[in-house]
N, C-alpha and C positions, 0 to 999 in steps of 0.2 A: 437230374435232382433239383426239387424245387427250393428255391432261396426262401429264408425266414420271413413269414408274412403272405408268402404266395398262396393261391387258391387254385386247387385242382380244378379243371374245366373239363366237361364231358364236350368234346367237340363235335358229336353226333348231333347235339341239340342244338346248336348255333346255325341258325340258316343264313342266307345271304342277305335277305331283307332286314333280319334284326342287325347284323354287323353294319350294315349301310346307314341304318337309322342311327346307330351309336355314332358314327363317324360325322354324319350329317349334324347330329345335334352337340359335338365337342364346340368348347369355346375356341381352342386351339386351332389353328390352321392345318390341315392334314392333306398331304399331296404326296401319291405313290407313283412312280415312276419305273420303267422297267431298265435293263441292264444298258440300253442303248440312250436312255434320257427322254423317251416318249413318257407322256402322261398316261397313266391307266386309270387314275382317279384323282379327284380334287373336290374338297368339300366347299360350301358356299362361303364359309368363314374365311377358308384362305384366299379366295377370290376376292372378297371384300377388303382384306388385310393388303393385298399385293395390288388392288386397283384394276383387275383383268378380269375379262369374261371366260367363262369355263370353255366355250367353244374356242377361243382364241388360243388356250394352253392346249387344249386337245388336238389341234390342227399344225401344232410347231414343235419341233425339238427343243429342247432346252437350250442347247448351243444357239439356235436361230433367236430365241427370245432375247438371250444375252446380247446378240449382235443387234437386233432392232431397239435395244436401250428398255426394253420391258422390264427387264431384271438388270441391276447393276451389277449383279454377281450371282454366282449360282453355287450352292453347296453341294448338289448334285454332281457338278463336274469335279469338284474337289474330291468328293467321296470316290468317284470313279478313278481318280488319279492315285489315290491313297489306299483305297479297299479297308478305309477306317472311319469311325464315327468323328464327323467333323461339325463345329458350331462356327458360325459368321454372324456379324452384324451386316444387314444388307438392307441398303435404300431402296425401297419400292417405288414403281412407277408414279404413284399417287403422293410420293414423297414422305410416306410412313417410315419409321424406322424398326426393324424386324429382327429379332432374334430367331435363326432359322438353325435347326440341328438334323442332319442327314445320317442316318443310319443303314448300313448295308445289311441285305438280308440274302443269306445263302441257301443254295438248294445242292445237296449233295456236294458242298465244299467248293461250289463255284457262285460267284456272285450273279444273284438272278433278279432282285429288284431294290430299289432304295426308297425307304421311308422318309419323307420330310416332315417334322414338325415346326411349324412357325407360330411365334408369340409377338404380339405388338407391344413393344416397349417405349412407344413415341411419347405416351402419357408419364411413364417411368423416368425416361429420359430427361421429359421437361421438369418432373420434379426433382431430379437430381441436380438440374442446372438452377433452379430455384433454389434449393437446398444450398448449394454451391455459393449462389449469390449473396443467400442470407448469411451464411458463414463468414463471407469475405466481408459484408456489412458489419457484422457481430464483431468482427477482428477490427475493423476500422472502427468501429465506436468505442471498442476497449481500448486501442490505441489513443483515440482522442479524449477519453476519460482519464487515461493515465496522465497524457499531457495536462489536462485541467487539474487534475490531482496535484501533479507536481508545482504546477504553477500555484495552487492554492497553497501547498506546503511551503513554498517560498512566501507566498504574501502573509502567512502568519506571523512571522516576524518583520515587524515595522522598523524601517531603519532609513535615515537620511544621512547620518554622519560616515564619513570616509573610512574612520575606524571599524565600525560594525559592518560596513559593506565589504571591506577587505577580509574581516573574519567570516562573513557568510560565503565568500567566493572561495576560500580556503576548503571550508565546512564541505562545500558542493563538490569541489575536487577529490576529496578524502571519501566522500560519499560510496563512491563506486567501489572501492577496496575493501578489504576486512581487517587493516590496522587497527589495534587499539587506539583509542583517542582518550584523550584527560583534558576536561574542560575547566578551567578556572575561572574565579571570579567571584565577587562579594556575593552575599546573600541577597536574592530578589532580581538579579540582573537577567535571569531568563536561561540558565544553563540547561533546564530541563527541556525548554522549547527547542533549544539548539539541538540537543541529544535527539529529540523526537525530527527535528528538520532533517538530520543526517539520514536518519532511519528511513523517512518518507522519500529521501532522494537517492536511496539505495537499491542494489538488486534485490534485497531482502524486505522490501516494503510491503509485500504481501504477507510475509511472516508476522508473529507477534513480537509486541515491543514491550518489555516488561521493565518496570521500574521497581528496583529494591532500595529503600530507603534505610542506608546502614546505621543512621542516626534514630530510627523508631522500633528496632528490632533488638530485645532484649538479650543479652549476651548468651544466656543459658540456650536460647533457641536459634540462634543463628545457624548452625549448621543443619538443623532439621529443616528450617525454613529455605534454605538455599538449595541443598542438596534432596531434600525429602528424606522419607524413612521407611522400611520396610515394615510389614505386619509383627506386631509383637517386639518392636526395637526398643520399647520403653512402656511405662504404665501409662496407660491411657491414650496410647497409640491407636488410631483409627485402624478397624480391623481392615486388612487389605492393602494397609501402606498408605502413603500419599506422596504425589510428587512435588518436589520441590520448584520453586520459582526458576530455577535455572533450566530444570527440564522442560517448563511450560515454554519457554523461549527458544526451545530447539527449531531451528531453521529461521529464526528471526535476530532481535537485538536484547541484549540485556543492558539496562541503564542501571550502573552501579552509584546512585546519589549519594553525596556525603561520605565518599570512600575513606574519608580520612578518620571518621569514626569507627572503621572495621576493626574488631577487637584482633589483639596480635596473635592469638590462638588461630584465627580463621584465615589469617593472612598467608599462611603457608599454604594452607587447603585450597584457598583460591587460586593461588599462583598455580597448582598443579592444575587445577581444573581448565586455565587460561592455556598453560604450555602445552598439556597432553591432551586438551579436548575430551576429557572424560570427568565423571564425577562418581563418586561412591555413596549411595543414600546410608543412612544412619542405620545401623544394624544390618546392613546388607554385605554380602563377600562378593559381588559382581560389578564391575566397572560399567558405567553407561556411557556411550558415546554422544558427544553432543557437537550440533552444527551452530554455532553462536558467534556473533560479533558483539564485543564489549566496549561499551563508552561509560567513562568514570566521570564523576564532577566533584569538585570541593571547593570550599570557600578558605581551604587552609593552605600555608606553604608546606607540601609535602616534604620539599628538600629540607627545611628546618627539622621536620619531624624524624626525618631518615638520620641526620646527624645526632639528633637526640637519643636516638635508638628507640623511637616508639612505632616506627613504620618501617617495614622490611625494603631494604634498598633494591633487593632483586625484584620485588612486587612493583616498586615504583617505577623502575626503568620499563618493566613488562606494561605497564598502563601507559606511560608517558611516551609511547611510539610517535604519536602526532599531538603535540600540544596546542590548545585552542584556548585563548584569553578572552573574556568579554570584560571589556571596560566598565566601570561605575557610571552610572548616568550623569553625574557631575563633570564626567572627563569627555562625555559625549552629547554635550546638551543640544546639538543639531537634531537630534532624536526625540527630544522632550514634547516637541509640538506635534509631530506625527503620530507618537504613541498617544499623546493626550486626544488626538482628533479620533483615533482608532477605538480608545476606550468609551469615548462619548458616543460615537456612531452604535458600538455594540450593545450598550445599554440603552439607548434611545428605541433601538430595534427590538429590543427584549420587550420593553413596556409600552411601545408604541408612542414614546413620546418625541417632542421637539426641542429638546432643551439645549440652550447654547451657554457660552461664558462671555461676560464681558472682557474687553481688550486688557484692563487692570489684572483680571484673574489671570489670564494666560500670561502677561509679564510676570507678574509673581511666581507662577509655576516654573516659569523659563528660569527666573533667578535663582530659585530655591536649589539647594546642595541635593535633596532626595537621598539621605544616608541608607534608606531602605530600598533604593533604586526603584525598577519597575514595580515591583509588587507593592511598594507604598504608594506609589503614584496611582496605581489602581485601586487601592484601598480608598484612598483619600477623592479621589474622583467619585466614585461609586457611593460613599458616605454623604457627600455634598450633593449629588444630584438626587439620591432617594429622601433626603432630609428637607429639601426645596420645594416649595409649591409653586414656584415661579420657572416660567422658560427661559428666561433671562437672568440668569445666576450671577451676582456681582462678586467681586473680590472679598467683601465683607464677611462672607459665608465661611471663607477660609480661615477667619480668625479662630484661634485654640484649636482648629481640627488638624492642621498640620504637625503642630507641637505635640498633640495627644497621639499621633500616629508616627511620630519620630521613632526610627529605629536605630539605635548605636551599631555603627559597623562594627561585625567580627573582628575584624584584623585593621590595624591603621598603619600605612606605609612607613611613616616615620614622623619626625617632629614637624615638617611643613605640613604635611597632610592634617596633623592635629591641628595646628595652628588655623588651617584654613577653616577647618569645620568649626571651631569655636567663632572664627571671624564671621562666618555665614550666619551661625544663630544669633551673634550678638546684633549684628546688623539687622536683621529680620526683628528684633525685639525693639531696637532702638527706633528703626523706621515706623513701626506699629504706633509705638509710644507718642512720638511726634506727632504723627497722623490724628491720634485719638485727642492729645491734647491742645493742638493747634500751633505750638511752636516749641523750638529747642528749650527756650527759658522755662516754659510751663513743663515740660518732659523732664528737664532736669531737677527741679523744683520736686516733681512727682517721685523721684527715685532718690531724693537727698544727694545730689552730686552737682558741681559745679557746671554751667553751660559749656564752657571751654572743654569739660571733660569729654562732653558728647562729640562737639565740633572735633577735637583732636581724632577721636574714635572714627568718626565718620570720614575724616581726610585720610586716615591711615587704610580705611576699608575701601576708599576710591567713591565714596558717597558724598563728598563734601559740597556738591551742587544741589 
């Protein structure tokens, strides 16, 4: 019975010359031996592949050729041993690598001849080795790029202070696990940057990083924005539905910024999503599994909100597994100068400038309380740099800029911090007034107070010199 695709051949019309011409023109090596391992036929292609002469093969049994080292191995001998089709990798006399297949041919049920087909795979093997080396190189480059990426992620947060360095070390330690993290700190301290730093140093770094600003989403749209919706869920819903922000973060990290602004109605649903790792789209009846890591941030005291009943206690403890606090810039003044330098370099690179500041400018930046923290510092420096046409910017350009850019802190720790903020601001005003008027006496006359009043204030603020 013929196999599918086979063609019936009229044996009577194929003569020996035609058969030999076909074998001689084959790109594969063809070697036919008798049941004792003696050569009956070998084509020129096979001789070239194996690096032997036809006469050499005809005059010796295959066992002798192996003993003489002309063949490193013999598929013929293996066929004779097993009476089965055998394929081997064989190293030829000329060093080429060959794939050799021996097929037994039976006559009346008895092994009669052995048909050997040889293919030169030297180039294929070399190509395989090249691909393997290329793959190894690609893996090495990928690993090196990953190291550089992680270093870059680390370097994106500029710090010199012991306080911030400690926070970064803890953040890097917990980056490798999936515990929920709650980042606290005043507005503008860099909570979002720290969240991204944790993501970039985690095993989820190649996954998405989705930021959800809880203060920017209208309460009526919260559920559909976070969990998505199915087709026809409500009037105006997109045909085919829409994925929510949390589903878009599958395999990565969700950053819940300003979590203190999350409406009470959504807090229970978010708690279930975090605990059960599932979400239910609006209008849907099937839960979707999520593989997400949660990082939250707030400038509010959630424990006070829990006591007031405006934030769920169970959600608070679920979010606050690993607490991280970023201190305000005024409490880590060692970071002011390196952050200032990073901002200046970034803006210079962006516009091809070479602008710098004089010592007094830097000193005033260092002394200022920066109630708006890093965000305020960035805004002030950019405003001063783009507004000045000089390469050397003096402290005079700060006059009025800092005050106009001041941001009142969202929270004040207590009376001592309140007094300090007032003292910092009052000191700055008095020092500039004295500088502009030329003396304490003239400054006092300008604001209609006694000179002794100004002196007492400066002494109390530690500026009596």
